[in-house]
C-alpha positions as YAML, in Angstrom:
chain: A
units: angstrom
residues:
- id: 1
  name: MET
  ca: [-44.11, -127.64, 170.13]
- id: 2
  name: TYR
  ca: [-46.34, -128.34, 167.28]
- id: 3
  name: ILE
  ca: [-47.68, -131.94, 168.31]
- id: 4
  name: TYR
  ca: [-49.66, -129.90, 171.55]
- id: 5
  name: VAL
  ca: [-51.25, -127.42, 169.44]
- id: 6
  name: LYS
  ca: [-52.07, -130.20, 166.76]
- id: 7
  name: ARG
  ca: [-53.83, -131.99, 169.05]
- id: 8
  name: ILE
  ca: [-56.00, -128.73, 170.12]
- id: 9
  name: LEU
  ca: [-56.79, -128.25, 167.01]
- id: 10
  name: ASP
  ca: [-57.89, -132.16, 166.52]
- id: 11
  name: VAL
  ca: [-60.12, -131.71, 169.50]
- id: 12
  name: LEU
  ca: [-61.52, -128.48, 168.48]
- id: 13
  name: PHE
  ca: [-61.94, -129.11, 164.93]
- id: 14
  name: SER
  ca: [-63.67, -132.23, 165.85]
- id: 15
  name: LEU
  ca: [-66.08, -131.12, 168.55]
- id: 16
  name: VAL
  ca: [-67.31, -128.75, 165.39]
- id: 17
  name: LEU
  ca: [-68.19, -131.43, 163.71]
- id: 18
  name: LEU
  ca: [-69.85, -133.04, 166.45]
- id: 19
  name: PRO
  ca: [-73.41, -132.18, 165.90]
- id: 20
  name: LEU
  ca: [-73.12, -132.61, 161.86]
- id: 21
  name: PHE
  ca: [-71.92, -136.56, 163.03]
- id: 22
  name: PHE
  ca: [-74.88, -137.08, 164.78]
- id: 23
  name: ILE
  ca: [-77.20, -135.90, 162.19]
- id: 24
  name: VAL
  ca: [-74.81, -138.31, 159.39]
- id: 25
  name: PHE
  ca: [-75.44, -141.12, 162.06]
- id: 26
  name: ILE
  ca: [-79.11, -141.12, 162.60]
- id: 27
  name: ILE
  ca: [-79.79, -140.52, 158.38]
- id: 28
  name: VAL
  ca: [-77.10, -143.58, 157.18]
- id: 29
  name: GLY
  ca: [-78.05, -145.58, 160.23]
- id: 30
  name: LEU
  ca: [-81.59, -145.66, 159.45]
- id: 31
  name: ILE
  ca: [-80.61, -146.45, 155.79]
- id: 32
  name: ILE
  ca: [-78.26, -148.93, 156.83]
- id: 33
  name: LEU
  ca: [-80.96, -151.13, 159.29]
- id: 34
  name: LEU
  ca: [-83.67, -150.49, 156.39]
- id: 35
  name: GLU
  ca: [-80.82, -152.13, 153.63]
- id: 36
  name: ASP
  ca: [-79.88, -155.26, 156.15]
- id: 37
  name: LYS
  ca: [-80.76, -154.33, 159.46]
- id: 38
  name: GLY
  ca: [-77.36, -154.59, 160.69]
- id: 39
  name: SER
  ca: [-75.04, -153.19, 163.04]
- id: 40
  name: ILE
  ca: [-73.93, -149.36, 161.68]
- id: 41
  name: ILE
  ca: [-71.06, -149.07, 163.45]
- id: 42
  name: PHE
  ca: [-68.12, -151.26, 161.95]
- id: 43
  name: TYR
  ca: [-65.26, -151.48, 165.03]
- id: 44
  name: SER
  ca: [-61.77, -152.83, 163.91]
- id: 45
  name: LYS
  ca: [-58.68, -153.17, 166.20]
- id: 46
  name: ARG
  ca: [-55.60, -150.81, 165.49]
- id: 47
  name: LEU
  ca: [-52.44, -149.80, 165.95]
- id: 48
  name: GLY
  ca: [-52.11, -146.53, 167.32]
- id: 49
  name: LYS
  ca: [-49.17, -143.92, 168.47]
- id: 50
  name: ASP
  ca: [-46.12, -146.52, 170.04]
- id: 51
  name: GLY
  ca: [-47.84, -149.63, 169.21]
- id: 52
  name: ARG
  ca: [-50.44, -148.92, 171.13]
- id: 53
  name: ILE
  ca: [-53.94, -151.14, 170.12]
- id: 54
  name: PHE
  ca: [-57.35, -149.16, 169.93]
- id: 55
  name: THR
  ca: [-60.68, -149.71, 168.30]
- id: 56
  name: MET
  ca: [-61.57, -147.55, 165.18]
- id: 57
  name: TYR
  ca: [-64.70, -146.86, 164.52]
- id: 58
  name: LYS
  ca: [-66.65, -146.51, 160.49]
- id: 59
  name: PHE
  ca: [-70.05, -146.53, 159.41]
- id: 60
  name: ARG
  ca: [-70.38, -150.42, 158.19]
- id: 61
  name: THR
  ca: [-70.26, -150.39, 154.63]
- id: 62
  name: MET
  ca: [-70.47, -154.45, 154.15]
- id: 63
  name: ILE
  ca: [-72.67, -157.40, 154.72]
- id: 64
  name: MET
  ca: [-72.65, -158.36, 158.46]
- id: 65
  name: ASN
  ca: [-69.41, -160.85, 158.56]
- id: 66
  name: ALA
  ca: [-68.02, -160.26, 155.60]
- id: 67
  name: PRO
  ca: [-65.01, -162.29, 155.04]
- id: 68
  name: ASP
  ca: [-61.76, -160.14, 155.39]
- id: 69
  name: ILE
  ca: [-59.98, -160.83, 151.71]
- id: 70
  name: ARG
  ca: [-56.44, -158.92, 151.46]
- id: 71
  name: LEU
  ca: [-54.04, -158.57, 148.64]
- id: 72
  name: ALA
  ca: [-50.79, -159.42, 148.10]
- id: 73
  name: ASP
  ca: [-48.80, -156.67, 150.39]
- id: 74
  name: GLY
  ca: [-51.45, -157.21, 153.21]
- id: 75
  name: SER
  ca: [-53.52, -154.24, 152.41]
- id: 76
  name: THR
  ca: [-57.61, -154.57, 152.44]
- id: 77
  name: TYR
  ca: [-59.06, -155.89, 149.31]
- id: 78
  name: ASN
  ca: [-61.08, -152.98, 147.87]
- id: 79
  name: SER
  ca: [-62.60, -153.21, 144.36]
- id: 80
  name: GLU
  ca: [-65.68, -151.43, 142.87]
- id: 81
  name: ASP
  ca: [-67.32, -154.53, 142.04]
- id: 82
  name: ASP
  ca: [-66.60, -156.10, 145.39]
- id: 83
  name: PRO
  ca: [-69.88, -157.92, 146.27]
- id: 84
  name: ARG
  ca: [-69.41, -157.50, 149.73]
- id: 85
  name: ILE
  ca: [-70.22, -154.01, 149.82]
- id: 86
  name: THR
  ca: [-73.85, -153.00, 150.31]
- id: 87
  name: ARG
  ca: [-75.97, -150.48, 148.69]
- id: 88
  name: ILE
  ca: [-75.58, -147.48, 150.99]
- id: 89
  name: GLY
  ca: [-71.72, -148.67, 151.28]
- id: 90
  name: ARG
  ca: [-70.72, -147.68, 148.09]
- id: 91
  name: ILE
  ca: [-72.17, -144.14, 148.65]
- id: 92
  name: LEU
  ca: [-70.30, -144.17, 151.78]
- id: 93
  name: ARG
  ca: [-67.21, -145.09, 150.83]
- id: 94
  name: LYS
  ca: [-67.13, -142.70, 147.61]
- id: 95
  name: THR
  ca: [-67.80, -139.70, 149.22]
- id: 96
  name: SER
  ca: [-65.47, -140.87, 152.65]
- id: 97
  name: ILE
  ca: [-68.46, -140.34, 155.07]
- id: 98
  name: ASP
  ca: [-67.99, -143.97, 156.28]
- id: 99
  name: GLU
  ca: [-64.94, -142.20, 158.03]
- id: 100
  name: LEU
  ca: [-66.96, -139.32, 159.82]
- id: 101
  name: PRO
  ca: [-67.60, -141.90, 163.12]
- id: 102
  name: GLN
  ca: [-63.39, -141.56, 163.72]
- id: 103
  name: ILE
  ca: [-63.94, -137.96, 165.08]
- id: 104
  name: LEU
  ca: [-65.25, -140.04, 168.18]
- id: 105
  name: ASN
  ca: [-61.32, -141.48, 168.21]
- id: 106
  name: VAL
  ca: [-59.86, -138.07, 167.95]
- id: 107
  name: ILE
  ca: [-61.91, -136.75, 171.14]
- id: 108
  name: LYS
  ca: [-60.98, -140.26, 172.53]
- id: 109
  name: GLY
  ca: [-57.27, -139.21, 171.23]
- id: 110
  name: ASP
  ca: [-56.73, -142.71, 169.60]
- id: 111
  name: MET
  ca: [-56.50, -140.48, 166.57]
- id: 112
  name: SER
  ca: [-55.47, -137.05, 164.59]
- id: 113
  name: ILE
  ca: [-57.51, -135.62, 161.99]
- id: 114
  name: ILE
  ca: [-54.34, -135.79, 160.05]
- id: 115
  name: GLY
  ca: [-51.64, -138.11, 159.90]
- id: 116
  name: PRO
  ca: [-50.93, -142.29, 158.67]
- id: 117
  name: ARG
  ca: [-53.58, -144.33, 158.43]
- id: 118
  name: PRO
  ca: [-54.04, -146.54, 160.83]
- id: 119
  name: ASP
  ca: [-53.00, -150.67, 159.88]
- id: 120
  name: PRO
  ca: [-54.92, -153.79, 161.39]
- id: 121
  name: VAL
  ca: [-52.69, -154.84, 164.56]
- id: 122
  name: ASP
  ca: [-50.89, -157.76, 163.03]
- id: 123
  name: TRP
  ca: [-48.88, -155.73, 160.89]
- id: 124
  name: ILE
  ca: [-46.91, -154.98, 163.99]
- id: 125
  name: ASP
  ca: [-44.58, -158.24, 163.47]
- id: 126
  name: ARG
  ca: [-43.56, -157.81, 159.80]
- id: 127
  name: TYR
  ca: [-42.97, -153.67, 160.28]
- id: 128
  name: THR
  ca: [-39.29, -152.91, 159.09]
- id: 129
  name: GLU
  ca: [-37.63, -150.19, 161.52]
- id: 130
  name: LEU
  ca: [-38.15, -147.66, 158.80]
- id: 131
  name: GLN
  ca: [-41.88, -148.68, 158.63]
- id: 132
  name: LYS
  ca: [-42.39, -148.33, 162.19]
- id: 133
  name: ARG
  ca: [-41.99, -144.83, 162.22]
- id: 134
  name: LYS
  ca: [-45.28, -144.16, 161.39]
- id: 135
  name: LEU
  ca: [-46.14, -145.16, 164.72]
- id: 136
  name: LEU
  ca: [-44.24, -142.07, 166.47]
- id: 137
  name: VAL
  ca: [-47.27, -139.84, 165.47]
- id: 138
  name: LEU
  ca: [-51.39, -140.65, 165.92]
- id: 139
  name: PRO
  ca: [-53.03, -142.12, 162.78]
- id: 140
  name: GLY
  ca: [-55.24, -139.85, 161.30]
- id: 141
  name: ILE
  ca: [-58.43, -139.74, 159.27]
- id: 142
  name: THR
  ca: [-56.92, -138.66, 156.94]
- id: 143
  name: GLY
  ca: [-53.45, -138.61, 155.94]
- id: 144
  name: TYR
  ca: [-51.14, -137.50, 153.23]
- id: 145
  name: ASN
  ca: [-51.00, -141.07, 151.19]
- id: 146
  name: GLN
  ca: [-54.81, -140.62, 151.34]
- id: 147
  name: ALA
  ca: [-54.70, -136.73, 149.34]
- id: 148
  name: TYR
  ca: [-52.92, -137.42, 147.36]
- id: 149
  name: TYR
  ca: [-53.25, -140.89, 146.29]
- id: 150
  name: ARG
  ca: [-55.73, -142.35, 147.68]
- id: 151
  name: ASN
  ca: [-55.80, -146.14, 147.50]
- id: 152
  name: SER
  ca: [-53.51, -146.14, 144.68]
- id: 153
  name: GLY
  ca: [-50.02, -147.79, 144.51]
- id: 154
  name: ASP
  ca: [-48.87, -150.79, 146.98]
- id: 155
  name: GLY
  ca: [-47.77, -151.49, 150.72]
- id: 156
  name: GLU
  ca: [-44.31, -150.43, 150.26]
- id: 157
  name: GLN
  ca: [-44.63, -147.25, 148.76]
- id: 158
  name: VAL
  ca: [-47.80, -146.42, 151.42]
- id: 159
  name: PHE
  ca: [-45.17, -146.92, 154.09]
- id: 160
  name: GLU
  ca: [-42.39, -144.41, 152.06]
- id: 161
  name: ARG
  ca: [-45.38, -141.73, 152.00]
- id: 162
  name: ASP
  ca: [-45.98, -142.10, 155.61]
- id: 163
  name: ASP
  ca: [-42.62, -141.66, 156.16]
- id: 164
  name: TYR
  ca: [-42.43, -138.67, 154.57]
- id: 165
  name: TYR
  ca: [-45.18, -137.33, 156.65]
- id: 166
  name: VAL
  ca: [-44.02, -138.39, 159.81]
- id: 167
  name: SER
  ca: [-40.57, -136.49, 158.89]
- id: 168
  name: HIS
  ca: [-41.98, -133.43, 157.33]
- id: 169
  name: LEU
  ca: [-44.66, -133.00, 159.79]
- id: 170
  name: SER
  ca: [-45.83, -129.18, 159.98]
- id: 171
  name: PHE
  ca: [-48.62, -127.09, 160.24]
- id: 172
  name: CYS
  ca: [-48.49, -126.33, 156.63]
- id: 173
  name: LEU
  ca: [-48.44, -130.20, 155.74]
- id: 174
  name: ASP
  ca: [-51.26, -130.62, 157.62]
- id: 175
  name: VAL
  ca: [-53.16, -127.46, 155.76]
- id: 176
  name: ARG
  ca: [-52.16, -128.42, 152.52]
- id: 177
  name: VAL
  ca: [-53.64, -132.42, 153.23]
- id: 178
  name: PHE
  ca: [-56.40, -130.87, 154.64]
- id: 179
  name: PHE
  ca: [-57.71, -128.95, 151.51]
- id: 180
  name: LYS
  ca: [-55.97, -131.92, 149.14]
- id: 181
  name: THR
  ca: [-58.15, -134.74, 150.45]
- id: 182
  name: ILE
  ca: [-61.44, -132.50, 150.24]
- id: 183
  name: GLN
  ca: [-60.20, -132.50, 146.32]
- id: 184
  name: THR
  ca: [-59.75, -135.59, 145.75]
- id: 185
  name: ILE
  ca: [-63.10, -136.56, 147.70]
- id: 186
  name: ILE
  ca: [-65.03, -133.96, 144.96]
- id: 187
  name: LEU
  ca: [-62.86, -135.34, 142.31]
- id: 188
  name: ARG
  ca: [-63.63, -139.17, 143.33]
- id: 189
  name: LYS
  ca: [-59.87, -139.95, 142.76]
- id: 190
  name: ASN
  ca: [-58.10, -143.66, 143.37]
- id: 191
  name: ILE
  ca: [-61.51, -144.47, 145.56]
- id: 192
  name: TYR
  ca: [-61.05, -148.58, 144.66]
- id: 193
  name: VAL
  ca: [-57.63, -150.44, 144.31]
- id: 194
  name: ASP
  ca: [-56.22, -152.23, 141.45]
- id: 195
  name: ASP
  ca: [-56.97, -155.79, 141.27]
- id: 196
  name: THR
  ca: [-54.04, -156.77, 139.60]
- id: 197
  name: ARG
  ca: [-52.23, -156.41, 142.94]
- id: 198
  name: LYS
  ca: [-54.24, -159.09, 144.47]
...
């Protein structure tokens, strides 16, 4: 039952944020264009609910055609001194504003405000049965991992926390994750991953 209520709340919340998104899009878009004249939005194919592939939107934070660098656990390399990140990109990442375009994904039904972060498409082939459980729900703009740990922890720990969220999905948990996310962003905790995992 909560799944249906969650979807209604997702749409209503996203519609409320839509005017803010357009204002931010204009401001951030102009800065990105002035910095390197590249595309404003970064498009990435991701795994959604039930393994369905969708296109996720983000404000572009890296130089155009930046090489894809992965850590040993397959997660994306993310370091404060990463030369691929643009000046505006560093600000967008620290404030998580780069994720704001995903409210369009929420309205489309690809994502939820809160849920496990969506993985790259090629991860599906190496999921264990336990790890596949994260595909039982819509991926989120933020989630249990991002709220409490952000970019800390290795891939195995991330999957375990995703499974915890799926197993305990409830309105109360989503409320806790929502407010914890705000706190984590304000305090700028665990923005970058540990380089030793490379």
